[in-house]
N, CA, C and O atoms as a GROMACS GRO file, in nm:
protein
  256
    1MET      N    1   0.095  -0.123   0.007
    1MET     CA    2  -0.013   0.001   0.008
    1MET      C    3   0.059   0.139  -0.001
    1MET      O    4   0.138   0.164   0.091
    2PRO      N    5   0.046   0.211  -0.077
    2PRO     CA    6   0.109   0.373  -0.057
    2PRO      C    7   0.170   0.415   0.046
    2PRO      O    8   0.149   0.333   0.136
    3ASP      N    9   0.245   0.513   0.088
    3ASP     CA   10   0.255   0.607   0.202
    3ASP      C   11   0.148   0.681   0.196
    3ASP      O   12   0.100   0.693   0.083
    4VAL      N   13   0.085   0.744   0.300
    4VAL     CA   14   0.005   0.870   0.326
    4VAL      C   15   0.079   0.973   0.410
    4VAL      O   16   0.102   0.952   0.529
    5THR      N   17   0.119   1.092   0.345
    5THR     CA   18   0.186   1.172   0.454
    5THR      C   19   0.085   1.313   0.430
    5THR      O   20   0.040   1.359   0.326
    6ILE      N   21   0.071   1.354   0.560
    6ILE     CA   22   0.001   1.490   0.583
    6ILE      C   23   0.093   1.592   0.617
    6ILE      O   24   0.179   1.576   0.703
    7VAL      N   25   0.073   1.730   0.529
    7VAL     CA   26   0.161   1.854   0.547
    7VAL      C   27   0.065   1.950   0.633
    7VAL      O   28  -0.057   1.962   0.625
    8TYR      N   29   0.154   2.012   0.714
    8TYR     CA   30   0.096   2.090   0.818
    8TYR      C   31   0.139   2.200   0.822
    8TYR      O   32   0.259   2.214   0.798
    9TRP      N   33   0.061   2.312   0.851
    9TRP     CA   34   0.154   2.452   0.913
    9TRP      C   35   0.097   2.460   1.040
    9TRP      O   36  -0.022   2.466   1.068
   10ARG      N   37   0.218   2.458   1.135
   10ARG     CA   38   0.193   2.412   1.263
   10ARG      C   39   0.090   2.318   1.319
   10ARG      O   40   0.142   2.207   1.311
   11ASP      N   41  -0.035   2.304   1.374
   11ASP     CA   42  -0.088   2.151   1.394
   11ASP      C   43  -0.215   2.186   1.285
   11ASP      O   44  -0.312   2.112   1.302
   12ILE      N   45  -0.230   2.272   1.191
   12ILE     CA   46  -0.328   2.262   1.077
   12ILE      C   47  -0.301   2.188   0.974
   12ILE      O   48  -0.195   2.205   0.913
   13PRO      N   49  -0.392   2.092   0.934
   13PRO     CA   50  -0.362   2.016   0.798
   13PRO      C   51  -0.355   2.096   0.700
   13PRO      O   52  -0.418   2.200   0.718
   14ALA      N   53  -0.282   2.083   0.567
   14ALA     CA   54  -0.307   2.138   0.459
   14ALA      C   55  -0.315   2.088   0.320
   14ALA      O   56  -0.365   2.144   0.223
   15GLN      N   57  -0.247   1.954   0.328
   15GLN     CA   58  -0.247   1.872   0.227
   15GLN      C   59  -0.221   1.753   0.253
   15GLN      O   60  -0.144   1.742   0.348
   16VAL      N   61  -0.264   1.635   0.196
   16VAL     CA   62  -0.264   1.493   0.173
   16VAL      C   63  -0.158   1.460   0.046
   16VAL      O   64  -0.161   1.514  -0.065
   17ILE      N   65  -0.083   1.377   0.084
   17ILE     CA   66   0.007   1.333  -0.011
   17ILE      C   67   0.000   1.184   0.027
   17ILE      O   68   0.018   1.138   0.139
   18VAL      N   69  -0.036   1.102  -0.110
   18VAL     CA   70  -0.046   0.941  -0.130
   18VAL      C   71   0.066   0.925  -0.222
   18VAL      O   72   0.074   0.985  -0.330
   19GLY      N   73   0.157   0.839  -0.176
   19GLY     CA   74   0.267   0.789  -0.265
   19GLY      C   75   0.406   0.861  -0.241
   19GLY      O   76   0.425   0.953  -0.161
   20LYS      N   77   0.501   0.802  -0.324
   20LYS     CA   78   0.633   0.882  -0.303
   20LYS      C   79   0.693   0.931  -0.434
   20LYS      O   80   0.678   0.864  -0.536
   21GLY      N   81   0.764   1.049  -0.435
   21GLY     CA   82   0.819   1.096  -0.550
   21GLY      C   83   0.733   1.132  -0.673
   21GLY      O   84   0.628   1.196  -0.667
   22ARG      N   85   0.788   1.084  -0.780
   22ARG     CA   86   0.678   1.167  -0.915
   22ARG      C   87   0.550   1.118  -0.911
   22ARG      O   88   0.452   1.178  -0.955
   23ARG      N   89   0.549   0.997  -0.853
   23ARG     CA   90   0.403   0.914  -0.879
   23ARG      C   91   0.280   0.915  -0.767
   23ARG      O   92   0.176   0.850  -0.757
   24ALA      N   93   0.352   1.034  -0.676
   24ALA     CA   94   0.285   1.082  -0.568
   24ALA      C   95   0.138   1.181  -0.603
   24ALA      O   96   0.138   1.278  -0.678
   25SER      N   97   0.042   1.137  -0.542
   25SER     CA   98  -0.054   1.231  -0.574
   25SER      C   99  -0.105   1.337  -0.442
   25SER      O  100  -0.114   1.296  -0.326
   26LYS      N  101  -0.132   1.454  -0.476
   26LYS     CA  102  -0.145   1.536  -0.375
   26LYS      C  103  -0.279   1.617  -0.375
   26LYS      O  104  -0.317   1.674  -0.477
   27VAL      N  105  -0.335   1.620  -0.280
   27VAL     CA  106  -0.490   1.675  -0.268
   27VAL      C  107  -0.480   1.793  -0.169
   27VAL      O  108  -0.442   1.769  -0.055
   28GLN      N  109  -0.512   1.910  -0.204
   28GLN     CA  110  -0.516   2.010  -0.102
   28GLN      C  111  -0.666   2.008  -0.046
   28GLN      O  112  -0.767   1.984  -0.111
   29LEU      N  113  -0.658   2.037   0.077
   29LEU     CA  114  -0.773   2.006   0.159
   29LEU      C  115  -0.852   2.152   0.140
   29LEU      O  116  -0.792   2.256   0.115
   30PRO      N  117  -0.990   2.141   0.156
   30PRO     CA  118  -1.087   2.248   0.122
   30PRO      C  119  -1.025   2.384   0.182
   30PRO      O  120  -0.932   2.381   0.263
   31GLU      N  121  -1.087   2.511   0.134
   31GLU     CA  122  -1.042   2.640   0.148
   31GLU      C  123  -1.066   2.673   0.316
   31GLU      O  124  -0.998   2.759   0.373
   32ARG      N  125  -1.143   2.617   0.367
   32ARG     CA  126  -1.148   2.641   0.527
   32ARG      C  127  -1.018   2.627   0.617
   32ARG      O  128  -0.983   2.695   0.714
   33PHE      N  129  -0.954   2.511   0.550
   33PHE     CA  130  -0.826   2.459   0.594
   33PHE      C  131  -0.706   2.599   0.588
   33PHE      O  132  -0.641   2.644   0.683
   34GLU      N  133  -0.708   2.648   0.435
   34GLU     CA  134  -0.638   2.778   0.432
   34GLU      C  135  -0.686   2.870   0.499
   34GLU      O  136  -0.600   2.923   0.569
   35GLN      N  137  -0.760   2.901   0.506
   35GLN     CA  138  -0.835   3.014   0.595
   35GLN      C  139  -0.790   3.015   0.735
   35GLN      O  140  -0.733   3.110   0.789
   36ALA      N  141  -0.816   2.913   0.786
   36ALA     CA  142  -0.775   2.905   0.914
   36ALA      C  143  -0.625   2.913   0.967
   36ALA      O  144  -0.591   2.940   1.082
   37ILE      N  145  -0.526   2.877   0.837
   37ILE     CA  146  -0.385   2.866   0.855
   37ILE      C  147  -0.348   3.041   0.839
   37ILE      O  148  -0.275   3.105   0.915
   38ASP      N  149  -0.406   3.084   0.743
   38ASP     CA  150  -0.431   3.259   0.726
   38ASP      C  151  -0.422   3.330   0.862
   38ASP      O  152  -0.329   3.394   0.911
   39ARG      N  153  -0.564   3.299   0.914
   39ARG     CA  154  -0.567   3.339   1.038
   39ARG      C  155  -0.484   3.317   1.165
   39ARG      O  156  -0.460   3.410   1.241
   40ALA      N  157  -0.439   3.184   1.189
   40ALA     CA  158  -0.346   3.159   1.264
   40ALA      C  159  -0.220   3.248   1.242
   40ALA      O  160  -0.176   3.327   1.326
   41ALA      N  161  -0.167   3.223   1.117
   41ALA     CA  162  -0.051   3.324   1.103
   41ALA      C  163  -0.057   3.465   1.126
   41ALA      O  164   0.040   3.525   1.172
   42MET      N  165  -0.157   3.517   1.100
   42MET     CA  166  -0.186   3.664   1.161
   42MET      C  167  -0.200   3.667   1.296
   42MET      O  168  -0.163   3.770   1.351
   43LYS      N  169  -0.236   3.598   1.349
   43LYS     CA  170  -0.251   3.616   1.491
   43LYS      C  171  -0.126   3.582   1.557
   43LYS      O  172  -0.117   3.647   1.661
   44VAL      N  173  -0.022   3.504   1.539
   44VAL     CA  174   0.096   3.465   1.585
   44VAL      C  175   0.177   3.545   1.546
   44VAL      O  176   0.290   3.517   1.587
   45GLY      N  177   0.172   3.684   1.449
   45GLY     CA  178   0.234   3.778   1.358
   45GLY      C  179   0.342   3.707   1.279
   45GLY      O  180   0.456   3.749   1.300
   46ALA      N  181   0.326   3.592   1.179
   46ALA     CA  182   0.408   3.534   1.108
   46ALA      C  183   0.365   3.593   0.997
   46ALA      O  184   0.300   3.528   0.916
   47SER      N  185   0.396   3.738   0.975
   47SER     CA  186   0.388   3.795   0.834
   47SER      C  187   0.485   3.811   0.737
   47SER      O  188   0.465   3.820   0.616
   48ASP      N  189   0.592   3.814   0.795
   48ASP     CA  190   0.699   3.797   0.690
   48ASP      C  191   0.729   3.631   0.622
   48ASP      O  192   0.702   3.531   0.688
   49THR      N  193   0.771   3.626   0.523
   49THR     CA  194   0.766   3.494   0.427
   49THR      C  195   0.869   3.397   0.547
   49THR      O  196   0.835   3.280   0.569
   50ASP      N  197   0.957   3.438   0.598
   50ASP     CA  198   1.054   3.314   0.661
   50ASP      C  199   0.965   3.264   0.794
   50ASP      O  200   0.950   3.148   0.834
   51ALA      N  201   0.919   3.372   0.843
   51ALA     CA  202   0.832   3.319   0.971
   51ALA      C  203   0.730   3.226   0.919
   51ALA      O  204   0.724   3.109   0.957
   52TYR      N  205   0.647   3.279   0.830
   52TYR     CA  206   0.541   3.152   0.772
   52TYR      C  207   0.595   3.056   0.706
   52TYR      O  208   0.519   2.967   0.669
   53LEU      N  209   0.726   3.048   0.674
   53LEU     CA  210   0.755   2.905   0.566
   53LEU      C  211   0.807   2.803   0.710
   53LEU      O  212   0.792   2.681   0.713
   54ALA      N  213   0.854   2.865   0.797
   54ALA     CA  214   0.938   2.800   0.896
   54ALA      C  215   0.814   2.719   0.966
   54ALA      O  216   0.867   2.619   1.014
   55GLU      N  217   0.706   2.717   0.989
   55GLU     CA  218   0.630   2.668   1.059
   55GLU      C  219   0.563   2.528   0.961
   55GLU      O  220   0.492   2.438   1.006
   56TRP      N  221   0.600   2.542   0.849
   56TRP     CA  222   0.542   2.405   0.753
   56TRP      C  223   0.642   2.301   0.777
   56TRP      O  224   0.764   2.308   0.790
   57ARG      N  225   0.540   2.174   0.781
   57ARG     CA  226   0.627   2.031   0.809
   57ARG      C  227   0.536   1.946   0.782
   57ARG      O  228   0.417   1.946   0.814
   58LYS      N  229   0.608   1.858   0.708
   58LYS     CA  230   0.531   1.684   0.706
   58LYS      C  231   0.553   1.583   0.833
   58LYS      O  232   0.644   1.564   0.913
   59ALA      N  233   0.430   1.531   0.812
   59ALA     CA  234   0.439   1.419   0.928
   59ALA      C  235   0.475   1.295   0.877
   59ALA      O  236   0.444   1.252   0.766
   60PRO      N  237   0.555   1.228   0.979
   60PRO     CA  238   0.604   1.075   0.918
   60PRO      C  239   0.499   1.012   0.842
   60PRO      O  240   0.385   1.007   0.889
   61PRO      N  241   0.529   0.955   0.711
   61PRO     CA  242   0.436   0.863   0.665
   61PRO      C  243   0.360   0.776   0.745
   61PRO      O  244   0.403   0.723   0.847
   62LEU      N  245   0.250   0.762   0.702
   62LEU     CA  246   0.146   0.647   0.770
   62LEU      C  247   0.154   0.510   0.650
   62LEU      O  248   0.121   0.517   0.532
   63PHE      N  249   0.197   0.416   0.706
   63PHE     CA  250   0.175   0.311   0.613
   63PHE      C  251   0.027   0.243   0.611
   63PHE      O  252  -0.032   0.204   0.712
   64ARG      N  253  -0.025   0.236   0.472
   64ARG     CA  254  -0.162   0.179   0.490
   64ARG      C  255  -0.165   0.053   0.419
   64ARG      O  256  -0.268  -0.014   0.418
   0.00000   0.00000   0.00000
């Protein structure tokens, strides 16, 4: 079974990646997640690019 990886901004999920490398399929979560990320970024003052990008992370792959 393919790997399932979730991409987060802090603790808010933003994207799900299934598979690895070139064959991976990426699905962005609904717009409400993007809006939540934007609100949280403004609240913590991550207004410059470096501060915003520093909070992105990938969770360890889940093996299904």
